[in-house]
Structure formats: structure tokens, C-alpha cells
C-alpha positions, -999 to +999 in steps of 0.1 A: -182+930-463-148+921-448-164+892-429-180+878-461-147+879-480-128+862-452-153+833-452-149+828-489-111+827-487-112+802-459-134+778-478-112+779-509-079+773-490-068+736-483-070+724-448-037+705-441-047+692-407-080+679-418-065+663-449-037+646-429-063+632-406-083+618-435-052+602-450-043+585-417-077+571-410-098+566-442-127+551-421-126+578-394-160+590-405-176+556-403-193+546-372-184+510-362-202+488-337-188+488-302-166+457-296-165+440-263-130+426-269-108+436-298-089+403-296-120+382-301-135+386-336-167+368-324-171+386-292-202+403-306-219+370-312-239+355-284-231+317-281-259+292-278-268+281-243-247+251-230-263+220-216-236+218-190-213+247-182-186+224-169-183+205-202-173+217-237-202+228-258-219+200-278-222+210-314-253+189-317-268+201-284-294+221-302-306+192-323-332+170-307-334+133-316-367+117-323-386+105-293-382+068-301-344+071-304-343+090-272-364+063-254-343+033-265-306+030-273-303-002-292-267+003-301-254+021-270-225-003-266-213+000-302-188+026-313-198+039-347-174+055-372-175+092-374-199+104-400-218+070-403-255+070-405-275+057-375-287+021-378-321+017-394-345-004-373-375-021-389-407-034-374-405-062-349-411-098-358-445-096-342-454-067-365-443-086-396-460-118-388-494-126-402-518-155-407-503-188-419-522-187-452-529-151-458-538-157-494-569-176-482-586-143-474-583-132-511-586-164-532-606-185-508-595-213-484-607-241-507-590-228-538-557-222-520-558-257-503-561-272-538-532-252-551-509-262-522-517-299-528-508-295-565-476-277-556-467-306-532-474-332-558-455-316-586-424-304-566-423-322-533-432-358-541-410-365-571-400-401-579-364-406-590-340-435-596-303-443-598-282-472-609-247-472-593-220-496-604-198-490-575-172-516-584-166-536-616-131-549-613-104-575-621-082-588-593-047-602-598-032-623-570-004-649-574-013-657-610-049-664-601-070-637-618-105-631-606-133-606-611-160-591-590-188-565-589-209-545-565-240-527-579-270-510-565-303-496-579-329-476-561-362-460-571-386-438-550-390-405-533-372-388-504-387-409-477-395-443-491-375-462-517-370-497-532-334-509-533-319-537-553-283-548-545-261-573-561-225-584-556-205-614-566-171-628-575-155-655-596-123-667-612-114-659-648-114-689-671-134-711-647-170-707-660-196-687-641-193-668-609-186-687-577-207-666-554-236-642-562-257-623-538-290-604-546-310-583-522-345-567-526-351-541-498-376-515-487-360-484-474-375-458-451-356-425-442-350-422-405-336-387-409-318-368-437-287-390-433-298-426-425-322-451-440-337-482-423-338-511-448-356-544-446-362-572-472-349-605-485-314-617-496-307-648-517-273-664-523-266-682-555-235-704-551-220-738-562-227-752-528-258-749-506-279-718-513-295-697-486-324-672-484-321-646-456-343-619-440-324-586-440-326-557-415-300-530-419-291-493-418-274-474-446-264-438-447-238-411-444-220-408-410-203-377-397-172-366-417-188-381-449-182-418-442-206-439-462-217-469-439-239-499-444-246-524-417-269-554-421-282-583-400-292-616-417-314-645-406-313-674-430-340-700-437-319-724-417-319-702-386-284-690-391-276-654-379-248-635-397-239-598-400-219-575-422-205-540-419-191-518-447-176-483-447-159-462-473-147-426-477-140-405-507-109-384-502-106-358-530-070-351-540-082-329-568-116-323-584-111-354-605-086-376-587-102-394-557-087-418-532-112-442-517-103-464-486-129-491-478-133-518-451-157-547-447-163-571-418-184-603-417-195-620-385-215-651-377-233-662-345-225-699-351-204-723-372-218-731-407-195-759-419-213-764-453-207-727-461-171-727-447-180-700-421-170-701-385-184-682-355-172-648-345-153-626-368-152-647-400-135-624-425-124-589-433-113-569-463-094-536-466-090-519-499-075-487-513-087-475-547-075-444-567-099-434-594-098-406-620-132-391-627-132-380-664-169-372-659-190-380-628-205-410-646-173-425-657-143-431-634-117-459-639-096-468-610-066-489-598-059-501-563-049-528-538-069-550-514-061-573-485-084-601-475-082-622-444-102-651-429-101-656-391-106-684-366-126-714-377-133-698-411-096-698-418-094-734-408-122-743-432-103-725-460-071-743-454-089-776-453-103-768-487-068-761-501-072-723-500-051-696-484-064-677-453-056-643-468-035-623-492-030-592-513-046-584-546-040-557-573-072-542-587-082-525-619-118-515-624-145-490-633-170-470-613-201-456-631-236-445-625-266-431-643 
């Protein structure tokens, strides 16, 4: 009986030591996993196997690249920005290539051949034309005012064209023009820049007239110089030549400065025409035009003309000067 009462009393009384232990360690009754190293919170985690123990762990070592990327390293020498996607490579040119006319297999070779001919006719063989009034001007020199023109017309396609050229000059108040030249030429493209031209030239003048065979080259030289060189053989057996060049220097979109030069040469003296052998004459001009619209551009400028050698002697014998300056006012237009 005494033993039973003592057990009841002990269970009802507080246990100071046990209570103090519970206050000091609230988790004392919880079983925690055994830690290999208290200083390392990740000591219980097994790290992935390293590819090379001597090198730092590669965070992407566990990821395997596709077989084709492992086999070839197309961009091995290129340093890519961190986080950028790998380059996307498409099929090779050989894989993309196919038959020259793949549509023939679906629509039929005969039908597609007819369609290609129609496309070429409607879009690749167009005939166009242009009229260019390069110079229509009045010249003023020492009180003797004159006029002149230089015009061209062509019609045809990209390869073959017909050209008509005309130029002339005269003195104001003295009737008709003193010298008129007309050319009818066939032009064939040598390349995208130059055309070979051949045809006939006829000179209308107060003195003896001439008809010439013409062989020349006209086109666009490097650095955008427009050049025109021609060789003439007259019906009298006389051989002459001419070379022209001009360049459009844009100061603004509408203001254009155009320097131009022209040389004329002769293989022999032609006294009835006042032409001597060698370099017979030269012209150098500078024209400043304002392009209100591309088709309408008035201009003003200066020009120097000079005859040389026997040609200058013929001019002096006729009471003319061998050379001089002129002030020019004119118009350039096309349509």
C-alpha cells in the first residue's frame, strides 16, 4: 500500500531537472540525421561525379549535346555572349538545290516553257524611248550673241537601240544656223555600261556638205563620267574623230555642276572646211543648273573654245578669232 501511494505522489510532483532540460533543448527528443561536418550544410548531399578531378566542376557536365553538335564545331573560334542561344544551322546548299525547272514535274514541261516565254516577252523585252535635250543655249561673247543645241533620241530595248543625234550652232540675227549635224545610228550593248554605235552622219552647212560613216562607243565610264567617242569617214575619204566627256557633280539634290570637254581631230588638212590635221579644236565648259523637276533644269555657265595649228590659221585667214570665252544661259530637258 505504501509503495502504491509513493508512486502516485511522484507522478503528481513536478520534475525540475527534466523540465529544465526540456527548456534548454526543445528538440532534444527529436532524432536528427547524422552530419558528416557541422560547418558544411550540404555535407549530406552527394555531389555529381566530376569529369576531371583536377578541374572545377562543370555545371553542364551532366548535359549531353546532340551527336551532330558534338561531331562538328562550326563556331569553335567564336566567343559567344553568356546566355546566347547556339547558332542555328540549316541544310547545306546541296540539300536545298533542286531541278532547274521543278514546276515542270507538276504543270508539264511544255506548259511551263510557254509560260516562261510569255514572262520574258512581257517583262524582259520591253521597248522604251527617250528624248534628251542636253543643251539648248544662248552664248554671249564680245557682243556677238549666238545659239546652239545638242539633242538625242533613242528607242529600243536593253541590248539593241536606234539613236538619232543632232547638234548645231548659229549667230542670232543672221538667218539660219551655220552648221548642223545629224546622225542616225544603230547601238548594241557591249556590257551594262557601254554601247557600240555605227551609222551615218550628214553635215548641213553653208559651205561644202559631207556625209560620213560613223563608228563609236558611248557609255558610262568609272566614277560616273559620261563619255562618247566617234570615228568618221567622209564620202571624200577624210578621216576625223571626236571625243566628249561630261560629269554631273551634285552640290545638292537639285543644284548640279556639270564640267564638260570636247576634242576634235583630223587625219589630214581639209581646207574647204577650215580644218587642219592633228588636234583641230577643243572646248571646255562649266554649267551650273538647277533642277526644278528632273525634266526641267535651266542653267548658266561659261565655255572656252580654242582652235589649234592649221585650223587656227584657217580661222584667222577668214577673219575669225582662234578662241575665246563665252557666257552661257540655257535649258536641259528630257521626256
